[in-house]
mmCIF file of the N, C-alpha and C atoms, coordinates in Angstrom:
data_MODEL
# 
_entry.id   MODEL 
# 
loop_
_atom_site.group_PDB 
_atom_site.id 
_atom_site.type_symbol 
_atom_site.label_atom_id 
_atom_site.label_alt_id 
_atom_site.label_comp_id 
_atom_site.label_asym_id 
_atom_site.label_entity_id 
_atom_site.label_seq_id 
_atom_site.pdbx_PDB_ins_code 
_atom_site.Cartn_x 
_atom_site.Cartn_y 
_atom_site.Cartn_z 
_atom_site.occupancy 
_atom_site.B_iso_or_equiv 
_atom_site.pdbx_formal_charge 
_atom_site.auth_seq_id 
_atom_site.auth_comp_id 
_atom_site.auth_asym_id 
_atom_site.auth_atom_id 
_atom_site.pdbx_PDB_model_num 
ATOM 1   N N  . UNK A 1 1  ? 13.577  5.424   10.396  1.00 0.00 ? 1  UNK A N  1 
ATOM 2   C CA . UNK A 1 1  ? 13.588  4.751   9.123   1.00 0.00 ? 1  UNK A CA 1 
ATOM 3   C C  . UNK A 1 1  ? 13.224  5.733   8.003   1.00 0.00 ? 1  UNK A C  1 
ATOM 4   N N  . UNK A 1 2  ? 12.232  6.567   8.231   1.00 0.00 ? 2  UNK A N  1 
ATOM 5   C CA . UNK A 1 2  ? 11.786  7.538   7.241   1.00 0.00 ? 2  UNK A CA 1 
ATOM 6   C C  . UNK A 1 2  ? 12.894  8.514   6.871   1.00 0.00 ? 2  UNK A C  1 
ATOM 7   N N  . UNK A 1 3  ? 13.657  8.951   7.848   1.00 0.00 ? 3  UNK A N  1 
ATOM 8   C CA . UNK A 1 3  ? 14.748  9.897   7.581   1.00 0.00 ? 3  UNK A CA 1 
ATOM 9   C C  . UNK A 1 3  ? 15.817  9.266   6.707   1.00 0.00 ? 3  UNK A C  1 
ATOM 10  N N  . UNK A 1 4  ? 16.118  7.996   6.956   1.00 0.00 ? 4  UNK A N  1 
ATOM 11  C CA . UNK A 1 4  ? 17.118  7.297   6.142   1.00 0.00 ? 4  UNK A CA 1 
ATOM 12  C C  . UNK A 1 4  ? 16.637  7.169   4.705   1.00 0.00 ? 4  UNK A C  1 
ATOM 13  N N  . UNK A 1 5  ? 15.376  6.842   4.524   1.00 0.00 ? 5  UNK A N  1 
ATOM 14  C CA . UNK A 1 5  ? 14.826  6.717   3.172   1.00 0.00 ? 5  UNK A CA 1 
ATOM 15  C C  . UNK A 1 5  ? 14.881  8.060   2.450   1.00 0.00 ? 5  UNK A C  1 
ATOM 16  N N  . UNK A 1 6  ? 14.486  9.121   3.126   1.00 0.00 ? 6  UNK A N  1 
ATOM 17  C CA . UNK A 1 6  ? 14.494  10.447  2.512   1.00 0.00 ? 6  UNK A CA 1 
ATOM 18  C C  . UNK A 1 6  ? 15.910  10.876  2.156   1.00 0.00 ? 6  UNK A C  1 
ATOM 19  N N  . UNK A 1 7  ? 16.875  10.531  2.983   1.00 0.00 ? 7  UNK A N  1 
ATOM 20  C CA . UNK A 1 7  ? 18.272  10.867  2.697   1.00 0.00 ? 7  UNK A CA 1 
ATOM 21  C C  . UNK A 1 7  ? 18.752  10.188  1.421   1.00 0.00 ? 7  UNK A C  1 
ATOM 22  N N  . UNK A 1 8  ? 18.145  9.065   1.072   1.00 0.00 ? 8  UNK A N  1 
ATOM 23  C CA . UNK A 1 8  ? 18.497  8.337   -0.150  1.00 0.00 ? 8  UNK A CA 1 
ATOM 24  C C  . UNK A 1 8  ? 17.623  8.746   -1.333  1.00 0.00 ? 8  UNK A C  1 
ATOM 25  N N  . UNK A 1 9  ? 16.779  9.756   -1.136  1.00 0.00 ? 9  UNK A N  1 
ATOM 26  C CA . UNK A 1 9  ? 15.914  10.228  -2.208  1.00 0.00 ? 9  UNK A CA 1 
ATOM 27  C C  . UNK A 1 9  ? 14.654  9.402   -2.392  1.00 0.00 ? 9  UNK A C  1 
ATOM 28  N N  . UNK A 1 10 ? 14.288  8.630   -1.379  1.00 0.00 ? 10 UNK A N  1 
ATOM 29  C CA . UNK A 1 10 ? 13.090  7.798   -1.435  1.00 0.00 ? 10 UNK A CA 1 
ATOM 30  C C  . UNK A 1 10 ? 11.996  8.464   -0.616  1.00 0.00 ? 10 UNK A C  1 
ATOM 31  N N  . UNK A 1 11 ? 10.819  8.609   -1.209  1.00 0.00 ? 11 UNK A N  1 
ATOM 32  C CA . UNK A 1 11 ? 9.692   9.195   -0.503  1.00 0.00 ? 11 UNK A CA 1 
ATOM 33  C C  . UNK A 1 11 ? 8.886   8.081   0.162   1.00 0.00 ? 11 UNK A C  1 
ATOM 34  N N  . UNK A 1 12 ? 8.993   7.934   1.474   1.00 0.00 ? 12 UNK A N  1 
ATOM 35  C CA . UNK A 1 12 ? 8.212   6.892   2.145   1.00 0.00 ? 12 UNK A CA 1 
ATOM 36  C C  . UNK A 1 12 ? 6.750   7.322   2.264   1.00 0.00 ? 12 UNK A C  1 
ATOM 37  N N  . UNK A 1 13 ? 5.862   6.385   2.024   1.00 0.00 ? 13 UNK A N  1 
ATOM 38  C CA . UNK A 1 13 ? 4.434   6.655   2.137   1.00 0.00 ? 13 UNK A CA 1 
ATOM 39  C C  . UNK A 1 13 ? 3.853   5.811   3.265   1.00 0.00 ? 13 UNK A C  1 
ATOM 40  N N  . UNK A 1 14 ? 2.889   6.355   3.955   1.00 0.00 ? 14 UNK A N  1 
ATOM 41  C CA . UNK A 1 14 ? 2.159   5.605   4.960   1.00 0.00 ? 14 UNK A CA 1 
ATOM 42  C C  . UNK A 1 14 ? 0.875   5.128   4.301   1.00 0.00 ? 14 UNK A C  1 
ATOM 43  N N  . UNK A 1 15 ? 0.737   3.819   4.173   1.00 0.00 ? 15 UNK A N  1 
ATOM 44  C CA . UNK A 1 15 ? -0.455  3.250   3.561   1.00 0.00 ? 15 UNK A CA 1 
ATOM 45  C C  . UNK A 1 15 ? -1.471  2.953   4.656   1.00 0.00 ? 15 UNK A C  1 
ATOM 46  N N  . UNK A 1 16 ? -2.731  3.193   4.360   1.00 0.00 ? 16 UNK A N  1 
ATOM 47  C CA . UNK A 1 16 ? -3.782  3.043   5.364   1.00 0.00 ? 16 UNK A CA 1 
ATOM 48  C C  . UNK A 1 16 ? -4.729  1.903   5.008   1.00 0.00 ? 16 UNK A C  1 
ATOM 49  N N  . UNK A 1 17 ? -4.989  1.016   5.952   1.00 0.00 ? 17 UNK A N  1 
ATOM 50  C CA . UNK A 1 17 ? -5.997  -0.022  5.723   1.00 0.00 ? 17 UNK A CA 1 
ATOM 51  C C  . UNK A 1 17 ? -7.403  0.576   5.815   1.00 0.00 ? 17 UNK A C  1 
ATOM 52  N N  . UNK A 1 18 ? -8.386  -0.136  5.324   1.00 0.00 ? 18 UNK A N  1 
ATOM 53  C CA . UNK A 1 18 ? -9.773  0.321   5.449   1.00 0.00 ? 18 UNK A CA 1 
ATOM 54  C C  . UNK A 1 18 ? -10.291 0.085   6.860   1.00 0.00 ? 18 UNK A C  1 
ATOM 55  N N  . UNK A 1 19 ? -9.909  -1.053  7.447   1.00 0.00 ? 19 UNK A N  1 
ATOM 56  C CA . UNK A 1 19 ? -10.375 -1.406  8.780   1.00 0.00 ? 19 UNK A CA 1 
ATOM 57  C C  . UNK A 1 19 ? -9.239  -1.135  9.773   1.00 0.00 ? 19 UNK A C  1 
ATOM 58  N N  . UNK A 1 20 ? -9.047  -2.006  10.738  1.00 0.00 ? 20 UNK A N  1 
ATOM 59  C CA . UNK A 1 20 ? -8.034  -1.781  11.760  1.00 0.00 ? 20 UNK A CA 1 
ATOM 60  C C  . UNK A 1 20 ? -6.602  -1.945  11.274  1.00 0.00 ? 20 UNK A C  1 
ATOM 61  N N  . UNK A 1 21 ? -6.371  -2.981  10.453  1.00 0.00 ? 21 UNK A N  1 
ATOM 62  C CA . UNK A 1 21 ? -5.042  -3.222  9.895   1.00 0.00 ? 21 UNK A CA 1 
ATOM 63  C C  . UNK A 1 21 ? -5.200  -4.025  8.606   1.00 0.00 ? 21 UNK A C  1 
ATOM 64  N N  . UNK A 1 22 ? -4.104  -4.222  7.881   1.00 0.00 ? 22 UNK A N  1 
ATOM 65  C CA . UNK A 1 22 ? -4.186  -4.895  6.588   1.00 0.00 ? 22 UNK A CA 1 
ATOM 66  C C  . UNK A 1 22 ? -4.582  -6.362  6.717   1.00 0.00 ? 22 UNK A C  1 
ATOM 67  N N  . UNK A 1 23 ? -4.187  -7.008  7.801   1.00 0.00 ? 23 UNK A N  1 
ATOM 68  C CA . UNK A 1 23 ? -4.594  -8.387  8.006   1.00 0.00 ? 23 UNK A CA 1 
ATOM 69  C C  . UNK A 1 23 ? -6.111  -8.480  8.160   1.00 0.00 ? 23 UNK A C  1 
ATOM 70  N N  . UNK A 1 24 ? -6.691  -7.554  8.890   1.00 0.00 ? 24 UNK A N  1 
ATOM 71  C CA . UNK A 1 24 ? -8.148  -7.536  9.045   1.00 0.00 ? 24 UNK A CA 1 
ATOM 72  C C  . UNK A 1 24 ? -8.835  -7.259  7.710   1.00 0.00 ? 24 UNK A C  1 
ATOM 73  N N  . UNK A 1 25 ? -8.287  -6.332  6.930   1.00 0.00 ? 25 UNK A N  1 
ATOM 74  C CA . UNK A 1 25 ? -8.827  -6.065  5.587   1.00 0.00 ? 25 UNK A CA 1 
ATOM 75  C C  . UNK A 1 25 ? -8.837  -7.347  4.769   1.00 0.00 ? 25 UNK A C  1 
ATOM 76  N N  . UNK A 1 26 ? -7.724  -8.065  4.797   1.00 0.00 ? 26 UNK A N  1 
ATOM 77  C CA . UNK A 1 26 ? -7.605  -9.294  4.017   1.00 0.00 ? 26 UNK A CA 1 
ATOM 78  C C  . UNK A 1 26 ? -8.613  -10.342 4.479   1.00 0.00 ? 26 UNK A C  1 
ATOM 79  N N  . UNK A 1 27 ? -8.747  -10.528 5.770   1.00 0.00 ? 27 UNK A N  1 
ATOM 80  C CA . UNK A 1 27 ? -9.635  -11.559 6.316   1.00 0.00 ? 27 UNK A CA 1 
ATOM 81  C C  . UNK A 1 27 ? -11.111 -11.197 6.169   1.00 0.00 ? 27 UNK A C  1 
ATOM 82  N N  . UNK A 1 28 ? -11.462 -9.951  6.464   1.00 0.00 ? 28 UNK A N  1 
ATOM 83  C CA . UNK A 1 28 ? -12.882 -9.594  6.532   1.00 0.00 ? 28 UNK A CA 1 
ATOM 84  C C  . UNK A 1 28 ? -13.439 -9.047  5.221   1.00 0.00 ? 28 UNK A C  1 
ATOM 85  N N  . UNK A 1 29 ? -12.600 -8.457  4.393   1.00 0.00 ? 29 UNK A N  1 
ATOM 86  C CA . UNK A 1 29 ? -13.092 -7.891  3.130   1.00 0.00 ? 29 UNK A CA 1 
ATOM 87  C C  . UNK A 1 29 ? -12.829 -8.901  2.012   1.00 0.00 ? 29 UNK A C  1 
ATOM 88  N N  . UNK A 1 30 ? -11.634 -8.866  1.453   1.00 0.00 ? 30 UNK A N  1 
ATOM 89  C CA . UNK A 1 30 ? -11.229 -9.850  0.443   1.00 0.00 ? 30 UNK A CA 1 
ATOM 90  C C  . UNK A 1 30 ? -9.857  -9.441  -0.084  1.00 0.00 ? 30 UNK A C  1 
ATOM 91  N N  . UNK A 1 31 ? -9.125  -10.386 -0.647  1.00 0.00 ? 31 UNK A N  1 
ATOM 92  C CA . UNK A 1 31 ? -7.844  -10.020 -1.244  1.00 0.00 ? 31 UNK A CA 1 
ATOM 93  C C  . UNK A 1 31 ? -8.010  -8.957  -2.340  1.00 0.00 ? 31 UNK A C  1 
ATOM 94  N N  . UNK A 1 32 ? -9.066  -9.081  -3.134  1.00 0.00 ? 32 UNK A N  1 
ATOM 95  C CA . UNK A 1 32 ? -9.292  -8.130  -4.226  1.00 0.00 ? 32 UNK A CA 1 
ATOM 96  C C  . UNK A 1 32 ? -9.532  -6.720  -3.707  1.00 0.00 ? 32 UNK A C  1 
ATOM 97  N N  . UNK A 1 33 ? -10.295 -6.615  -2.630  1.00 0.00 ? 33 UNK A N  1 
ATOM 98  C CA . UNK A 1 33 ? -10.577 -5.285  -2.074  1.00 0.00 ? 33 UNK A CA 1 
ATOM 99  C C  . UNK A 1 33 ? -9.327  -4.692  -1.429  1.00 0.00 ? 33 UNK A C  1 
ATOM 100 N N  . UNK A 1 34 ? -8.519  -5.515  -0.774  1.00 0.00 ? 34 UNK A N  1 
ATOM 101 C CA . UNK A 1 34 ? -7.259  -5.047  -0.207  1.00 0.00 ? 34 UNK A CA 1 
ATOM 102 C C  . UNK A 1 34 ? -6.359  -4.513  -1.315  1.00 0.00 ? 34 UNK A C  1 
ATOM 103 N N  . UNK A 1 35 ? -6.244  -5.254  -2.394  1.00 0.00 ? 35 UNK A N  1 
ATOM 104 C CA . UNK A 1 35 ? -5.419  -4.816  -3.529  1.00 0.00 ? 35 UNK A CA 1 
ATOM 105 C C  . UNK A 1 35 ? -5.953  -3.515  -4.104  1.00 0.00 ? 35 UNK A C  1 
ATOM 106 N N  . UNK A 1 36 ? -7.266  -3.397  -4.243  1.00 0.00 ? 36 UNK A N  1 
ATOM 107 C CA . UNK A 1 36 ? -7.863  -2.170  -4.778  1.00 0.00 ? 36 UNK A CA 1 
ATOM 108 C C  . UNK A 1 36 ? -7.566  -0.980  -3.874  1.00 0.00 ? 36 UNK A C  1 
ATOM 109 N N  . UNK A 1 37 ? -7.649  -1.194  -2.565  1.00 0.00 ? 37 UNK A N  1 
ATOM 110 C CA . UNK A 1 37 ? -7.357  -0.118  -1.621  1.00 0.00 ? 37 UNK A CA 1 
ATOM 111 C C  . UNK A 1 37 ? -5.889  0.310   -1.726  1.00 0.00 ? 37 UNK A C  1 
ATOM 112 N N  . UNK A 1 38 ? -4.986  -0.654  -1.804  1.00 0.00 ? 38 UNK A N  1 
ATOM 113 C CA . UNK A 1 38 ? -3.570  -0.319  -1.941  1.00 0.00 ? 38 UNK A CA 1 
ATOM 114 C C  . UNK A 1 38 ? -3.291  0.373   -3.270  1.00 0.00 ? 38 UNK A C  1 
ATOM 115 N N  . UNK A 1 39 ? -3.912  -0.123  -4.339  1.00 0.00 ? 39 UNK A N  1 
ATOM 116 C CA . UNK A 1 39 ? -3.706  0.471   -5.662  1.00 0.00 ? 39 UNK A CA 1 
ATOM 117 C C  . UNK A 1 39 ? -4.105  1.955   -5.658  1.00 0.00 ? 39 UNK A C  1 
ATOM 118 N N  . UNK A 1 40 ? -5.178  2.281   -4.967  1.00 0.00 ? 40 UNK A N  1 
ATOM 119 C CA . UNK A 1 40 ? -5.649  3.671   -4.915  1.00 0.00 ? 40 UNK A CA 1 
ATOM 120 C C  . UNK A 1 40 ? -4.679  4.579   -4.165  1.00 0.00 ? 40 UNK A C  1 
ATOM 121 N N  . UNK A 1 41 ? -3.819  4.000   -3.332  1.00 0.00 ? 41 UNK A N  1 
ATOM 122 C CA . UNK A 1 41 ? -2.896  4.802   -2.531  1.00 0.00 ? 41 UNK A CA 1 
ATOM 123 C C  . UNK A 1 41 ? -1.500  4.932   -3.155  1.00 0.00 ? 41 UNK A C  1 
ATOM 124 N N  . UNK A 1 42 ? -1.245  4.168   -4.207  1.00 0.00 ? 42 UNK A N  1 
ATOM 125 C CA . UNK A 1 42 ? 0.069   4.185   -4.850  1.00 0.00 ? 42 UNK A CA 1 
ATOM 126 C C  . UNK A 1 42 ? 0.018   4.960   -6.161  1.00 0.00 ? 42 UNK A C  1 
ATOM 127 N N  . UNK A 1 43 ? 1.155   5.500   -6.571  1.00 0.00 ? 43 UNK A N  1 
ATOM 128 C CA . UNK A 1 43 ? 1.226   6.079   -7.908  1.00 0.00 ? 43 UNK A CA 1 
ATOM 129 C C  . UNK A 1 43 ? 1.133   4.926   -8.902  1.00 0.00 ? 43 UNK A C  1 
ATOM 130 N N  . UNK A 1 44 ? 0.625   5.179   -10.071 1.00 0.00 ? 44 UNK A N  1 
ATOM 131 C CA . UNK A 1 44 ? 0.354   4.146   -11.059 1.00 0.00 ? 44 UNK A CA 1 
ATOM 132 C C  . UNK A 1 44 ? 1.574   3.270   -11.328 1.00 0.00 ? 44 UNK A C  1 
ATOM 133 N N  . UNK A 1 45 ? 2.731   3.881   -11.490 1.00 0.00 ? 45 UNK A N  1 
ATOM 134 C CA . UNK A 1 45 ? 3.956   3.135   -11.781 1.00 0.00 ? 45 UNK A CA 1 
ATOM 135 C C  . UNK A 1 45 ? 4.241   2.076   -10.716 1.00 0.00 ? 45 UNK A C  1 
ATOM 136 N N  . UNK A 1 46 ? 4.094   2.439   -9.449  1.00 0.00 ? 46 UNK A N  1 
ATOM 137 C CA . UNK A 1 46 ? 4.343   1.487   -8.369  1.00 0.00 ? 46 UNK A CA 1 
ATOM 138 C C  . UNK A 1 46 ? 3.237   0.446   -8.263  1.00 0.00 ? 46 UNK A C  1 
ATOM 139 N N  . UNK A 1 47 ? 2.003   0.852   -8.487  1.00 0.00 ? 47 UNK A N  1 
ATOM 140 C CA . UNK A 1 47 ? 0.901   -0.112  -8.461  1.00 0.00 ? 47 UNK A CA 1 
ATOM 141 C C  . UNK A 1 47 ? 1.112   -1.183  -9.527  1.00 0.00 ? 47 UNK A C  1 
ATOM 142 N N  . UNK A 1 48 ? 1.526   -0.769  -10.717 1.00 0.00 ? 48 UNK A N  1 
ATOM 143 C CA . UNK A 1 48 ? 1.769   -1.732  -11.795 1.00 0.00 ? 48 UNK A CA 1 
ATOM 144 C C  . UNK A 1 48 ? 2.951   -2.642  -11.458 1.00 0.00 ? 48 UNK A C  1 
ATOM 145 N N  . UNK A 1 49 ? 3.962   -2.100  -10.816 1.00 0.00 ? 49 UNK A N  1 
ATOM 146 C CA . UNK A 1 49 ? 5.157   -2.874  -10.511 1.00 0.00 ? 49 UNK A CA 1 
ATOM 147 C C  . UNK A 1 49 ? 4.974   -3.847  -9.351  1.00 0.00 ? 49 UNK A C  1 
ATOM 148 N N  . UNK A 1 50 ? 4.182   -3.472  -8.350  1.00 0.00 ? 50 UNK A N  1 
ATOM 149 C CA . UNK A 1 50 ? 4.150   -4.241  -7.119  1.00 0.00 ? 50 UNK A CA 1 
ATOM 150 C C  . UNK A 1 50 ? 2.843   -4.971  -6.814  1.00 0.00 ? 50 UNK A C  1 
ATOM 151 N N  . UNK A 1 51 ? 1.787   -4.681  -7.547  1.00 0.00 ? 51 UNK A N  1 
ATOM 152 C CA . UNK A 1 51 ? 0.495   -5.327  -7.279  1.00 0.00 ? 51 UNK A CA 1 
ATOM 153 C C  . UNK A 1 51 ? 0.093   -6.190  -8.463  1.00 0.00 ? 51 UNK A C  1 
ATOM 154 N N  . UNK A 1 52 ? -0.657  -7.260  -8.204  1.00 0.00 ? 52 UNK A N  1 
ATOM 155 C CA . UNK A 1 52 ? -1.123  -8.085  -9.333  1.00 0.00 ? 52 UNK A CA 1 
ATOM 156 C C  . UNK A 1 52 ? -2.106  -7.327  -10.208 1.00 0.00 ? 52 UNK A C  1 
ATOM 157 N N  . UNK A 1 53 ? -2.169  -7.720  -11.442 1.00 0.00 ? 53 UNK A N  1 
ATOM 158 C CA . UNK A 1 53 ? -3.041  -7.035  -12.417 1.00 0.00 ? 53 UNK A CA 1 
ATOM 159 C C  . UNK A 1 53 ? -4.507  -7.259  -12.159 1.00 0.00 ? 53 UNK A C  1 
# 
């Protein structure tokens, strides 16, 4: 999948959860903390486009 994205000029990123997986982050931490963690891993333009304010 990564090779196909790169062939189209898309840089795929691997996002990392704080705990075991994103579902666990959501359940055990909070939606706000999950969003903050994702926001820190994205470039500003994508964070603004894809995450709630």
